C-alpha positions in Angstrom: 1.9 29.7 -49.0 1.4 32.7 -46.8 3.8 35.7 -47.0 4.1 38.7 -44.7 5.3 42.1 -45.8 6.1 44.8 -43.3 6.2 48.6 -44.0 6.5 51.8 -42.1 10.0 51.5 -40.7 12.4 54.4 -40.8 14.3 57.1 -38.8 12.6 59.1 -36.2 13.7 61.3 -33.3 13.1 60.4 -29.7 9.6 61.2 -28.6 8.2 60.8 -32.1 5.9 58.2 -33.6 5.8 55.6 -36.3 3.2 53.2 -37.5 4.2 49.8 -38.8 2.0 47.7 -41.0 2.1 44.1 -42.1 0.0 42.5 -44.8 -0.5 38.8 -45.2 -0.9 37.4 -48.7 -1.1 34.1 -50.4 -3.3 31.0 -49.8 -4.8 31.8 -46.4 -7.3 29.6 -44.7 -7.0 31.0 -41.2 -4.6 33.2 -39.3 -4.6 32.8 -35.5 -2.4 35.0 -33.4 -0.4 37.8 -35.1 2.2 40.0 -33.6 5.4 42.0 -33.7 8.9 41.0 -32.5 12.1 43.0 -32.6 15.8 42.4 -32.5 18.4 45.0 -31.6 22.0 44.6 -32.7 23.8 42.0 -30.5 20.6 41.0 -28.7 18.0 38.2 -28.9 14.7 38.6 -30.7 12.1 39.6 -28.2 8.3 39.9 -28.1 6.8 43.3 -28.6 3.1 42.7 -28.9 0.6 40.0 -30.0 -3.1 40.0 -30.8 -5.5 37.2 -31.2 -8.4 37.0 -33.7 -10.8 38.1 -31.0 -8.7 41.1 -30.2 -7.0 40.0 -27.0 -3.6 41.7 -26.7 -0.3 41.1 -25.0 2.6 43.6 -24.7 6.1 43.6 -23.5 6.5 45.6 -20.3 8.9 48.0 -22.0 6.3 49.2 -24.5 3.1 49.2 -22.5 1.4 52.5 -22.7 3.4 53.6 -25.7 2.6 51.0 -28.4 -0.7 49.8 -29.6 -1.3 46.7 -31.8 -4.3 46.2 -33.9 -5.5 44.0 -36.8 -8.1 43.9 -39.5 -9.2 40.3 -40.0 -11.0 41.1 -43.3 -7.8 42.6 -44.8 -5.4 40.2 -43.2 -3.3 43.0 -41.8 -1.8 43.9 -38.4 -0.4 47.2 -37.4 1.7 48.6 -34.6 1.3 52.2 -33.6 4.5 53.3 -31.8 4.4 56.6 -29.8 6.9 58.2 -27.5 9.7 56.4 -29.1 13.0 55.9 -27.3 16.5 55.2 -28.6 16.3 51.8 -27.0 13.4 51.0 -29.3 15.9 50.9 -32.2 15.7 47.4 -33.8 14.6 45.4 -36.7 10.9 44.7 -36.3 9.4 41.5 -37.6 5.8 40.7 -38.3 4.6 37.3 -37.1 1.6 35.2 -37.8 0.4 31.7 -36.8 -1.3 30.3 -39.9 -3.5 27.2 -40.5 -3.2 25.3 -43.7 -5.5 22.5 -44.9 -3.3 20.7 -47.5 -1.6 19.2 -45.7 -3.2 20.0 -42.4 -0.7 21.9 -40.3 -0.1 25.0 -38.3 2.9 27.2 -39.3 4.7 30.2 -37.9 5.3 32.8 -40.6 7.7 35.7 -40.4 8.2 38.8 -42.4 11.5 40.0 -43.6 11.8 42.7 -41.1 11.7 46.5 -41.2 14.3 48.7 -39.5 13.3 51.3 -36.9 15.9 53.8 -35.8 15.2 56.2 -33.0 17.8 59.0 -32.6 18.5 61.0 -29.5 
């Protein structure tokens, strides 16, 4: 079973930066797309950024130019560099991975427990 653990969340002032990291562990055969989602209080969970195994990225319009997603396939990690943070970026950020298992053969979505990012004015 694959588990995801996030780190790097915390409190930062507007205009500051944070770097979130996520490490996958367990019985891993293959990890396809990885990404980050976030959920603010009273709002639905939304896409922040995704990255494929080949490095193709996708960003929400609200974070383009400010956030950068990257991954290390050898280490099974994905990171999110967040610059020029705004109060509206405040949310719980969740790591996501699409994983492939062989026994039984199946594709699963795996989620981390979430890490809180708070951006003050």
